[in-house]
Structures are given as structure tokens and as C-alpha cells.
C-alpha angles and dihedrals in degrees: 000000000000115000114243114244117214118232119225114260123239089257092051090051090049093048090052093058120097114264105233142182116204124214116194144126117174132064090261088073097054098087090048091048089055090053094048092047092049100040105036141037096267110204099182148323126251116203140157117275122266114282136198112263141170129025092304092049091224118169111266131189119233117258089249093053091049091051093046092052089048088055093046093244120151112256127211121194105183121180093190112049095189090055089046090054089057091046094058097034092108093052123092121232131169095199145357120219116205121191123165093331095149099220133083114246113229119234091252089063097041090054093056104082118072095229098033132241130304123209128195111213123183100227141064096265136249082036114083102007114178138040107328111037095144092053090044093057093048094046090052093050093238116177094211140025134163149175131281126198108204137187099240124238131173094278131088103273090324099125125121119276116258097173133352134182132178129216132185121255105233123228110271093007112149131206094266095055093042090048091057094047093048092047089056093045091048092051091052093050091046090054090053091048092051091049091051092048093048090051099042103029090232139065105241111218145171133204120272114257130203137044113317121229126187132217129194137206117286115266122199092247090058090069096061119109120214110207090209088072119099113269092247091057092050091053092048088051092053092049093048094059102033133148092006142049082001131208116272129218139170115246114179107315101341141061116240136185113241115210102172134016140153137198109271113251099182143339095329128159123255092033121166120195116234134190087274120015125337139270131223114221108222100177132009141162118226120201112291093358138106121252113286140170120274089240092056090048093050092049092050091049091052090052094054 
């Protein structure tokens, strides 16, 4: 007679999951937060404090905070991360997960979880370390990018690679569309990393290889288009900052936001001459107006 094997109870399954603390702020982190909440024992979410936003400058919670509250997860909003490290020192965590948090974690915090901290970064590290990897890839005209899950250290995106996967950059794809694809890819890789860590008790990793490059936060001057650039560079610039904050250019007597453009292939409407070639403006936003086609804008300007 075969001996009956007992199945683990729901509590035993829950206790076997990694105890995690999630750090995130922007919408890029939401898919990863879903994975961490579903595939680990999530103990809380750390996010940046509410900030004024919009024309009325009303205080607004981060997307991650809003999602955490919806799930009934405890939310921390520390302003001093070293003090926060002391606050949670008595708590037990297997791993931290950091995705688009927007602040550098001090060593005292990184040393807290037993298995270390994972970070999801939207580039093929060490290429495009720093704040704006998606924009960096589009500005450079890269044909592929990807996501890297790293075991965090004290440097800026310098940690060892846990998992990495590439993906093509599609023709005409802008930063918004690429952002959403990489967020989904990052969440999938993160789920695999958590499963490996739960099974092995450690996050296996290897050093980054290749030539590092560094990106920085977007400054207002970065958005400006110079019509003396080649047409291809202008189009890359538009894609890199669309749909927000959007590239800016002077047309006639006013500055507009350009949301979509392509290199002119013939005698098309809404053409703008560049240093080399010309671009066709597909969609723009004039001051105090809704988005409109470049053709509609040109026609309205001629009728003034």
C-alpha cells in the first residue's frame, strides 16, 4: 500500500515564500509590483512622498503608492533612508526589490535583506546606466535594447547581472511604447529571478561585461530640436521624448511640442527642412491647443 504524502498547507506555502520589501515610485514599477505581490510574501512598499502635480499643483500620490493602497499593502514614505534603515533593522526580509524608485539606497539599507536587493533596469547593462536609459537608446538610434535584473551594490547600476534579455526596438516606436514593453519584460524577468531565489536560497549572478555608458535626468534644454540637425536625428529626438515631456521646436513665431514625425520621403505636406533632408510632422501640440496633425497646423497658420 502506497504511503500517503501530505500536501503543504496554505500557511506552509505562504511561509515558504520570500519575504520582500518593494521600493518603487513611477508607473514603470507597477508590473513588477504585481509580480512581487503575487509571487512573494510582500511585507510593504517604499515609495517617494506625495508631490504637487498638475496645473493646480495638488498633492498626488505616486502610482506605486496608489496601487499598494489598493492592494491593502503597508506603505512607507521615508525622507531619510538612513533613518529608515534603522527603523526596519529589527524586521526580517529575504530580499528587497527596487524598480524605478528614484533614490539611491545607502549601504546600511542594502545590507538589511538576507539575500540582498534586486533592481530592474530597462537597458542592457552596462549600457545606459542612470536615469534615462530608454531615451538614451532611442536618441542613439539603437536597433535593440532590453532589461537587466541586477544584484544591487552601492554603485549606480553597477551590480552583477542576475538575468538579462534583449528585445528589438521597432521602427517608429516612441519612448512611451517602449517603456510599456520594457516594464512588462522586466516584470517577467523579475518573476523568474524570484523563483530562482526561492528555489536556491540565493540569487546567482555574474559581473557586467562591456563598455559602460551613463545617462542623466532630462533637463528642459534637452527637449529642444535644432532644425540644422539631420532629419534622422530630429526624428530620433521626437521619439525619445514622446509622448511626454515631448520634444520642442520653433515653428514660425511659436514653440510647439512635436509628438510624432518621420523622415520625408517625397513631396509630403507639413515638411520642415533640416540640415540634411526634411521631416514631416505628423502630430504636434501648439500653445493652448489640443494635439493636431502637422497638416492642420500648417493650414491654420496660412489662414492667419
